[in-house]
C-alpha positions as CSV (number, residue, x, y, z in Angstrom):
1,M,-0.2,-0.2,0.4
2,K,2.8,2.6,0.6
3,S,4.1,2.1,-2.6
4,E,1.2,2.3,-4.5
5,R,0.4,5.6,-2.4
6,R,3.9,6.9,-3.0
7,H,3.8,6.2,-6.7
8,E,0.7,8.0,-6.7
9,L,2.0,10.8,-5.2
10,E,5.1,10.9,-7.3
11,H,2.2,10.7,-10.7
12,N,0.9,14.0,-9.6
13,V,4.0,15.6,-8.8
14,L,5.0,15.0,-12.7
15,A,1.6,15.4,-13.5
16,D,1.3,19.2,-12.2
17,W,5.2,20.1,-13.4
18,L,4.1,18.9,-16.5
19,A,0.9,21.5,-16.6
20,D,2.7,24.2,-15.2
21,T,5.3,24.2,-17.4
22,H,2.9,24.1,-20.4
23,E,1.1,26.7,-18.6
24,R,4.3,29.1,-19.0
25,T,5.6,27.9,-22.1
26,K,1.8,28.4,-23.8
27,P,2.8,32.1,-24.9
28,Y,6.4,30.9,-26.1
29,Q,5.0,27.9,-28.6
30,N,5.3,29.2,-32.2
31,A,8.8,30.8,-31.0
32,I,9.8,27.4,-29.7
33,L,8.1,25.3,-32.9
34,G,9.9,28.1,-35.4
35,G,13.6,27.3,-33.5
36,L,13.0,23.5,-33.8
37,I,11.5,24.1,-37.3
38,L,15.1,26.7,-38.3
39,L,17.0,24.0,-36.4
40,A,16.3,21.2,-38.4
41,A,16.3,23.3,-41.3
42,L,20.0,24.2,-40.8
43,I,21.0,20.4,-39.8
44,V,19.7,20.1,-43.8
45,V,21.3,22.8,-45.1
46,A,25.3,22.0,-43.3
47,A,24.4,18.4,-44.8
48,V,24.2,19.8,-47.9
49,W,27.0,21.9,-47.9
50,R,28.9,19.6,-46.6
51,T,28.1,16.7,-49.9
52,M,28.6,19.7,-52.3
53,A,32.0,20.5,-50.8
54,Q,33.3,17.3,-51.2
55,R,31.9,17.5,-54.7
56,Q,34.1,20.2,-54.9
57,A,37.2,19.6,-53.3
58,A,37.3,16.4,-55.5
59,R,36.3,18.5,-58.8
60,A,39.5,20.9,-58.1
61,W,42.0,17.9,-57.2
62,G,40.8,16.6,-60.5
63,A,41.7,20.0,-61.8
64,Y,44.9,20.0,-60.2
65,F,46.3,16.3,-61.0
66,R,45.4,17.0,-64.8
67,A,47.4,20.4,-64.6
68,I,50.4,18.6,-63.4
69,Q,50.3,16.2,-65.7
70,T,50.8,18.8,-69.0
71,G,53.4,20.5,-67.2
72,Q,52.6,23.7,-67.9
73,P,52.7,26.5,-65.5
74,G,50.0,28.6,-67.0
75,D,47.5,25.1,-67.0
76,L,48.0,25.1,-62.6
77,E,47.7,28.7,-62.7
78,D,44.3,28.8,-63.7
79,V,43.5,25.9,-61.3
80,A,44.9,28.3,-58.7
81,G,42.5,30.6,-60.0
82,D,39.5,29.0,-60.2
83,Y,39.2,27.8,-56.1
84,P,40.9,31.0,-54.8
85,G,41.8,30.9,-51.1
86,S,41.2,26.7,-51.4
87,H,44.2,24.0,-50.1
88,V,43.9,23.0,-53.8
89,A,44.4,27.0,-55.1
90,Q,48.0,26.9,-52.7
91,W,49.5,23.8,-53.6
92,S,48.7,24.8,-56.9
93,A,50.8,28.0,-56.8
94,T,53.6,25.9,-55.3
95,A,53.8,23.8,-58.5
96,A,53.2,26.5,-60.4
97,A,55.7,28.3,-58.9
98,D,58.2,25.1,-58.9
99,L,57.6,24.7,-62.3
100,R,58.9,29.2,-63.5
101,L,61.7,28.1,-61.4
102,A,63.2,25.4,-63.5
103,L,62.8,27.0,-66.3
104,G,63.9,30.3,-65.3
105,C,67.2,28.8,-64.3
106,N,67.5,26.8,-67.5
107,L,66.8,29.5,-70.0
108,L,69.7,32.4,-67.7
109,F,72.2,30.3,-70.2
110,S,70.6,31.3,-73.3
111,D,67.4,34.0,-72.8
112,K,68.0,36.2,-69.4
113,P,65.3,38.7,-70.1
114,S,63.0,35.4,-70.5
115,A,64.8,33.6,-67.2
116,L,64.6,36.7,-64.8
117,H,61.0,37.4,-66.2
118,E,60.8,33.5,-65.5
119,L,62.1,33.9,-61.6
120,R,60.3,36.6,-60.6
121,R,57.2,35.5,-61.6
122,A,58.1,32.6,-59.3
123,T,58.9,34.2,-56.5
124,D,56.1,36.3,-56.6
125,Q,53.8,32.6,-56.1
126,Y,56.0,31.9,-53.7
127,L,55.4,35.4,-51.4
128,Q,51.9,34.7,-52.3
129,V,51.5,31.1,-50.7
130,L,53.6,31.8,-47.7
131,Q,50.8,34.6,-47.1
132,Q,48.0,32.9,-47.6
133,S,49.3,29.0,-46.5
134,R,48.8,27.9,-42.8
135,E,50.4,24.1,-43.8
136,A,53.9,23.2,-42.6
137,T,54.7,21.5,-45.3
138,L,53.6,24.1,-47.9
139,L,55.7,26.7,-45.9
140,E,58.7,25.1,-46.0
141,R,58.6,24.1,-49.6
142,A,57.7,27.9,-50.4
143,T,60.2,28.8,-48.3
144,F,63.2,26.9,-50.1
145,G,62.1,27.4,-53.4
146,L,61.8,31.3,-52.6
147,A,65.7,30.8,-51.6
148,R,66.7,29.7,-54.8
149,A,64.5,31.7,-56.5
150,Y,66.7,34.6,-54.9
151,E,69.6,32.8,-55.9
152,A,69.2,32.4,-59.3
153,Q,68.5,35.8,-59.6
154,L,72.0,36.9,-58.1
155,D,70.8,38.0,-54.4
156,L,72.0,35.8,-52.5
157,Q,71.8,38.1,-49.2
158,R,68.1,37.6,-49.2
159,A,68.5,33.7,-50.7
160,A,70.8,33.0,-47.5
161,E,68.1,34.7,-45.2
162,R,65.8,32.0,-47.2
163,Y,68.1,29.2,-46.4
164,Q,68.7,30.3,-42.7
165,Q,65.4,30.2,-42.6
166,V,64.5,26.6,-43.9
167,A,67.4,25.4,-41.3
168,D,66.4,27.0,-38.5
169,R,62.6,26.5,-38.7
170,W,62.4,22.5,-39.9
171,P,65.8,21.1,-39.1
172,E,64.7,17.8,-39.6
173,G,62.5,18.4,-42.9
174,P,63.9,17.4,-46.1
175,Y,65.1,20.5,-46.9
176,A,67.3,21.0,-44.6
177,Q,70.6,19.5,-45.7
178,A,70.4,21.1,-48.9
179,A,69.9,24.9,-47.0
180,N,72.9,24.3,-45.1
181,D,74.6,23.3,-48.3
182,R,74.0,26.2,-49.8
183,L,74.3,28.4,-47.0
184,S,77.7,27.2,-46.8
185,A,78.2,27.9,-50.3
186,L,77.2,31.4,-50.3
187,D,79.8,32.1,-47.9
188,S,82.5,31.4,-49.6
189,R,84.9,33.3,-52.0
190,P,84.1,31.7,-55.5
191,V,80.7,31.4,-55.6
192,R,80.2,35.2,-54.5
193,E,83.0,36.1,-57.3
194,L,81.5,33.5,-59.8
195,A,78.2,35.4,-59.2
196,D,79.5,38.2,-59.7
197,K,81.3,37.5,-63.5
198,F,78.0,35.8,-63.9
199,A,75.6,39.1,-63.5
200,Q,78.2,40.5,-66.4
201,W,78.1,37.7,-68.7
202,E,75.3,38.0,-71.5
203,P,74.9,35.2,-73.3
204,T,75.4,34.6,-77.2
205,P,72.7,32.8,-79.2
206,A,73.5,29.5,-79.9
207,V,73.2,29.9,-83.8
208,D,73.3,32.7,-86.2
209,D,70.0,34.1,-87.8
210,L,68.5,31.5,-90.4
211,P,67.4,33.1,-93.6
212,D,63.8,32.9,-93.8
213,F,62.3,30.3,-95.4
214,P,58.1,30.7,-96.6
215,A,55.7,29.5,-94.5
216,T,53.9,27.5,-97.3
217,A,55.1,25.7,-100.2
218,P,55.3,27.9,-103.7
219,E,51.6,27.4,-105.7
220,F,53.1,25.3,-109.2
221,D,51.1,26.0,-112.4
222,L,51.4,23.2,-115.6
223,D,49.7,26.5,-117.4
224,A,53.0,28.2,-116.7
225,L,55.5,26.0,-118.8
226,P,56.9,27.1,-122.1
227,D,55.6,25.1,-125.4
228,G,57.9,22.4,-126.6
229,P,61.1,21.5,-124.8
230,V,62.4,22.7,-121.9
231,F,66.3,21.1,-122.3
232,T,67.8,20.1,-125.3
233,P,70.6,17.9,-125.0
234,K,74.0,18.7,-126.7
235,T,74.8,15.4,-128.3
236,D,78.2,16.4,-131.0
237,F,80.6,17.5,-127.0
238,G,81.9,20.2,-129.6
239,L,83.6,17.8,-132.1
240,E,82.1,19.5,-135.4
241,G,84.7,19.4,-138.3
242,L,86.5,16.1,-137.3
243,D,86.8,14.5,-140.4
244,D,89.5,12.1,-139.4
245,V,89.1,10.3,-136.0
246,V,92.7,8.7,-135.3
247,E,91.4,4.6,-134.0
248,P,93.8,4.0,-130.9
249,D,95.9,0.8,-131.6
250,V,94.0,-1.9,-130.2
251,T,96.2,-4.6,-131.4
252,P,96.6,-7.7,-128.7
253,L,99.9,-8.4,-127.5
254,E,101.0,-12.0,-128.1
255,P,102.1,-14.0,-125.0
256,D,106.0,-14.7,-124.4
257,E,106.5,-18.2,-124.2
258,P,107.5,-19.8,-120.9
259,E,111.6,-20.3,-120.5
260,A,112.2,-23.9,-119.8
261,E,113.5,-24.0,-116.3
262,S,117.4,-24.8,-115.4
263,G,118.4,-27.1,-113.6
264,L,115.6,-30.2,-113.2
265,D,116.8,-33.2,-115.0
266,E,113.9,-35.4,-116.6
267,P,113.7,-37.9,-114.0
268,S,115.6,-41.3,-114.8
269,M,113.5,-44.4,-115.3
């Protein structure tokens, strides 16, 4: 009986609390209902946005890998422009800067103005990545690339500063040893003297100017050919007036009779 009474009292207390709560929240039922609907809508929007973001990221990475395969920095720069501020854009800009750095270094020995143009573009892209990215891998790679770009432009002081930054911030990274090696090289007198000489050196063209050739083959018109034979071969070879022709003596020579072998007796029977 006591347990039944206790259960009845608890039921009454709960009923009273629900009734009291209902009365107090009754003026706010519309607002509560609207809040629940808004929360459900936000959940749906978040799910849709996450799905769309995943699809866009997949498209962006696909474009990045296709651009990498072409090996053209312009294609990677297009990807970075199509997805500004994204992770893919930063990777694309870094890869494009690497390609322009390599191209600029190769052109230094044949076309210095074009080489410096490519190296400056690589420098700008590396600096942009350093300003926008927070990923350690990209920051290390861009810093080392920037140091190489400065060195290729013979700005040895800035190059040494960036190499030192790589060695200090990422001492266990993949570029640390190369950075330390370049720091030692830039500190040596022969390298600095070579840099001064290279700054004054101008490459010469590999070949002289070639003659201009027509872009297309000349047209051949059969109607423009003259009537009759174009070429009459000469058959007399300038021998006119020679009546008597001396024939060469072609009398065959008689073979000499063989001499009898001396000192050889006929065998005795």
